[in-house]
N, C-alpha and C positions, 0 to 999 in steps of 0.2 A: 910548646907551651902547655902547661897542665890545665885541666878543666877549671880549677879554682882560680889560677892566675888569669885565665881568659875571662872568667866571670867577673873578677874584680876590675880588670881593665875595661871590660864592656860596661859594667855598671857605672864606673866612674865616667866613662865617655857618655853614657846615656844621660847622666846628670848634667851634661855640658852642652847638649846640642840643640834643643828644641826651639829656642827663641829666635833663631835665625831662619825661619821657614822660608823656603824658596832659594836661599843662598846655598852655595856649595862649600862644604867644609874641606879642610886639607885632606888630601887623599882622593879627591873627586867624589866624595859621598855627600849627596844632598841631605839636608836635615830630615826631610820626610822619609827618605830611604833609610837613614840611620835609625829613626824612631821605629819604623815598621820592622826593620831587621832585629833591633834590640828587643822588641816585644816578643818576637818569635823565639829568639835565643833565650830569653828569660823563661819562656814556657818549657823549653828543653831542659834548662837547669833545674826546674821544679818538678819535672816528670820522674817520679820515683820508680816507674816501671822500666826505664831504660838502664841498661848497663853502660859501661864506659864506651864500648864499641858502638852501641846504639846512639849514644849522645854525640859521639864524634861524627857519625854518619849523618845524623839529623842536623848538626851544625853546618856541615859541608853542604847539605841540600839547601838550607836556608840561605847561606851566603851565595850560593850559585843562583838561586831563584831571584835574589835581589841584585845580582851582578856586582857583588863586592867581594873583597877578600878580608881575611882576618887582619892583614897588615894595613889595608886601607881604613878599616874600622878603627884600628888602634891609632893610626895617624890622625884621623878625624878627632878622636877622643883627646889626644895630646894637644892638638891645635886649639880645641875648644875649652880646654881645662883652665885657660886663663880668664874665663868669664863666669864667675859664680852665679850671677843672676840668670844667665843663659842656661847654666847647668840645672837650676831649679825648674825652669820651664820645661826643659827636656825630660827630666825625671818625671814630672807630672804627666807629660804626654805618654811616656813609656808605661807608666804604672796605671794609667786609666784602664779600668776594667768595665766592660759593658756587661752588666748583669743580664742573665737571660730573662725574658719576659715572665712575669708571674702568671700562671694559668690558674684561673679561679674556676672551681667546679660550681655548677649550678646547684640549686637545692635538691636534696635527695628525694626520691619519690618512692 
């Protein structure tokens, strides 16, 4: 599967998973695992410093770390695609970005 098609499937799946927290989606992937995995995969897709081999290796490391496969993630995405409300919740969870804390400097002396 090409990087683009994987990203599209993953993004579609991400949109579909989050509202069933604690439940297991098809493919044996829990919603929390799906969201965490997709957040990391999204970071790889956005990393302009990686070439195609680097992206592929990073994707494999992420999937291995979360004990999932591309096939199980795709299966979960397909199974959850039938629930648009759930998809919205999942997308929100995946796209949440925790901004780094703002460090304020004290007055100059």
